[in-house]
N, C-alpha and C positions, 0 to 999 in steps of 0.2 A: 305481181301484184293482184290479190283479187280485187275486182271491180265491184262485187256485190256490197252494197252499202252496210255500215254495221248493223241498222236494225233488222235488216232482211237477212243477214247472217244469223241473227241470235234465234228467229224465227223459221229458218230454213234448215233443219235438222231432221234426218228421219231418226225414229226410236232406234237407241243402241244395236238392239241385235238385228234389225233390218238393214241399219247402215252397214255392219259387219259382212252380212249375207249379200248384199249388193257387191260389195267390194271384193268379196271371194269368188262371185261369179265371174266367168272368163269372157261372157260373151260381149261382144262389141254393142254399145247401145246407139240407134239411130233415130235422131229426133226430127219428125218430118212436122214442120210447123213452129219453128225453134223461136221464132221471133214474137208469137202471140203470149197470151196471158200464161196458158198452161205451160207452154214451152220454156218460157223463163223461169217458170218456179220449178219446173223439171231440172233445168241445168243448174239451177242453185242448189237443189237437194243434191244431185249427183256429184257437183263439184265438191261439195262439203263432206260427203260420205267417201269419195274416191281418193282426195287429195289432188294436188294438180297435176303431176307426173301421169297418174291412172286415168285422170279426167282427160287429158289430152291425147294419151294413147287410145282409150276406150270409146270415146263420146264423138259422134258426128253428126253435124247439124245441117237441116235443109229449109229452104224456104222458096219463095216465088223467082228468088234472084240472088246473085251471090252478093255477100256483103258481110259485116259483123252483126252480131248481137253483144248486148251489154259492152260495146265498145273496144273487146278483145277476141271474142270467140268467133271464129270463121264460119260463116253459113255457105253452103254450096247450092247450087240452082237444083230444084227437084230433078231435072232432066240427068243429072249426075248420078242419081241413087241406083241405076243399073249398073254403074261402072265400079260401085265398089266391089273389092275381091272378096270370093267367096268364104265366110267364115262366120260361125254361129252368132246370131245376131238377134238381140230384143230390140223391136221397133216400137216406137210410141208413135202412132198417127194421129196426128193433131191437128191437120191441115183441112180446112173447109171453109166455103165461103158461107157465112153464117147468115141468119135469117134477116137479119137488117139490110142485107145486101140485096134482097128480093125486089125492093123498091126502086132501087138504083140502077136496076138492068132489065133487060127483057127477059121475058121466062125463059125462054129457048137457050140465050147466053148464059144464063145463072146455072141450067142443068147441065148444058154443055161443059161448063167449066169444072162443075164439080165431078163429072163422071170422067173428065180428062184427069183429073188430079187423084181420084181414087184408081183409076185404072193404071196411072202411071206408079203407083204404089203397088197394088196388086201384082202388075208385070214384073217388078223387080223382086218378089219376095224370095222365090225358090232361085233364082240367079246369084243372090248376094248371101244366102244360106240362114235367112230369118226363120226362127222357130218358136219365137214368142212375140206376139203381137198385141198391142193394147190399141183399140178403136175408142176413139173419144166420140160416142154417140150422143144423143140428146132426148131428154125427157119429150120433145116434140114428136118422136118416132112413136109414142104411145096414143096419138091423137091422129096419125097419118091418114085414117079413113074416117074421121068424125066430122060428119057435116056441120055440126056446131062450132067446129073450131074455125079460126081465122084462115083465109085461103093461103097466107103465105106462110102459116106455121104447117099448114097440111103438106104444102110441098117441101119445107125444110124436112118436116118429120118423114115423109115418104123417102127422100134421099138417104137420110139418115138410117131408115129401117133398112133399104136397099144394102147400105155400106155394111151394116150387121151380117145380113144374111149372105153378101159376099163372101166376107171374110170368115164367117162360121164355115161356110163350104169349103174354103182354102185348108182351114185346120182340120176338118174331118176327111180330108183327101188322103193325107198320109199320116203314118203313125210319129208321133213324138212332137208335132205341131200343137201350139195350144194358143187359143186368142180369148182375151178378156174384152167384152163388149160391153162398155159402160154407158148407161144412159143418165147424162148429166141434167141435173135441175139447177138450182140457184148455188153459187158459189163466191167465195170471199178470199181476200187475201192481197199480199204484194203483188204488183205489177197488172192489177186491175185496169183495163182500159175501157175504150168506148163509155165514158163518164155519163155520156147524156143518154145511154140505153138502159142501165141498169140502177133500179130504185135504190139499192143499197148505197151506190156511189152518189148518187143524187142527195141522200138524206146525210152522208158523212160532210159532203161538201156545203150544205146547208148550214152545218152545225159548226164548222170551221170557220165560216164567214161571219159567223155571229148572227144568222137570221133563224127564224124559226124553222123547223123541220117540217116541210109541208108534204101531206099525202093527199094528192089532188085527185084520185080514182074516184069515180062516181058509184062504184060497186064494190062490195067484199072482194080483196084481192088477198089470196094466201100463197105464202111461200116457204120454202124450207133450206135452210143453208148449211153449207159443207164447205170446210177451208179447203183450197185447191191443193196444199201440201197434204191434207188428209186423204184426199181422192188419190193422189198418186203414191202415198204410201201403201194404200190397199192394192193398187195396180202392181206395184213394185213388189209386194207381198206376195200376191198371185202368183206373178210370173217367176219369180226366183224361188217359188216352192219347189223342193223336189219332186211332189206328185201333185196332179191336178188333172180335170178333164180336159178335152180336146178344146170345148166352148165353154166359158162362164160368162153368164149374162147377169147384169147387176144394175142397181140405181143408186144413185147418191140419195141419201135420205136428210136427217135435221128435223129437229121440231118444225112442225106446221104452225106458222104465225100469219095473223093478219096484218099488212103493212102497217097499220097504226102501231102493233107490239113491236115489230121491227124498227120502227122509227123510235120509240119509247128505250130500246136496247141503245141506239144511237146517242140518244140524251143522255143516258145513264153514263156512258163511256166518254163522251165528247162536250157534254153540257147543253143547254139550249131547252127549248120547248118543242112540243108538238103540235102543228095544227092540221086536223084531221078534217078535211071538207065534208059537209054532210053526205051520206050514201043515198042516192036518190034512185039506183036501179038495183032491185033485188038479185040478179044473176049474179052468182060467185065466180069469179076467176080464181080457180084453184091449179097451182102449178107445182106439186109437191111430190118428192119421192116417199118411198116406203121405209119409214125411219125404223120401224122394228126389225126388219131385213137388213138393214145397213147397219143396226147396233149389233145386230147378230154376227154379220161379216165382219167388223171390227173385233168383237171377241175372238171370233175364230182364228183371225191372225194376230192376236195379243196385242192390238192396237185401241186407242181410245179416241173418243169424239172430242172436238175442241168446241166449248161452249160459245154461243153467238157472242156474248159479251167481249170474250178473247177475241173472237174473229173480226168484229168491228174494231177492237184496239190494234190490232196488226193492219188492217186495212187502212184505218184513218192515219196510221204513223206513216204509211207508204204515201198516201195521197197528200198529205200536209206537206212531207218533203219533196214530192215532185211537183207540186203546184206553188212551193214558195210559200204555203199559208202555214199558220199557226193554230193551235186550239183557241178555244173562245175562254179557256180557264186553265 
């Protein structure tokens, strides 16, 4: 039985040519951080592309502890990664203690935990046969040394940048290895978690509950959104292509919009009104990727961008079902 709900199956498909290419590729696929938002999306895409038998044969999942994801897919503890038999492998490195964890931990403990996680992955790559690697980095890496950025963002960004450099060096150290270092800005889609952290989730939940969609930031806040499934399509296209450089660095794009315009998109899709509190501070908070470069990357790999209204629709459908809510109209 496929445990992925119908609305997610409908939206969890790779473009036909890419689905076929992933299915033809003989590499094992290791997903580290399988229980997270990107991990669960990756599993849905791969399950749909490969079919159940090939999915079971080729995909292996890892997390902080053993268990299940989505009810039926086994997850092994990260310590077991190095025990995999040697075999050509595409690894998705999606595991990291994110920026919101900084406030809950001593800085030394936060750094140590992430270093241990990355070290465990780096130490296993050659032993298990990894030759294709995706590192889920962050737009925060771009402000790692920016004194104007918040301290927690700088710390998170420095550690993400360290990851990029570490795995780029791994790819460049031997022929045949390839890594895609992707700096992720704002994303959308089913399996969104940490609803209290993400503005888009907050707006959608306001709309679903029939409340005004409230933008409370006292300054202009600019974001650019890409669906997680679009991000993963780019990654899989890069890493299953017959040719490519040892290291590819990219960042997610999407149209740069002030949060009031993001809220307006949510209102168009879900109904409701937008309440934008007055802007009393002139300093702009901008966290946006290069959309021109992103559109070029999509075109180069035969892919297309999912417009924000469609992203909102997919995300809202998931949140409505997850929380037992109903659209306001």
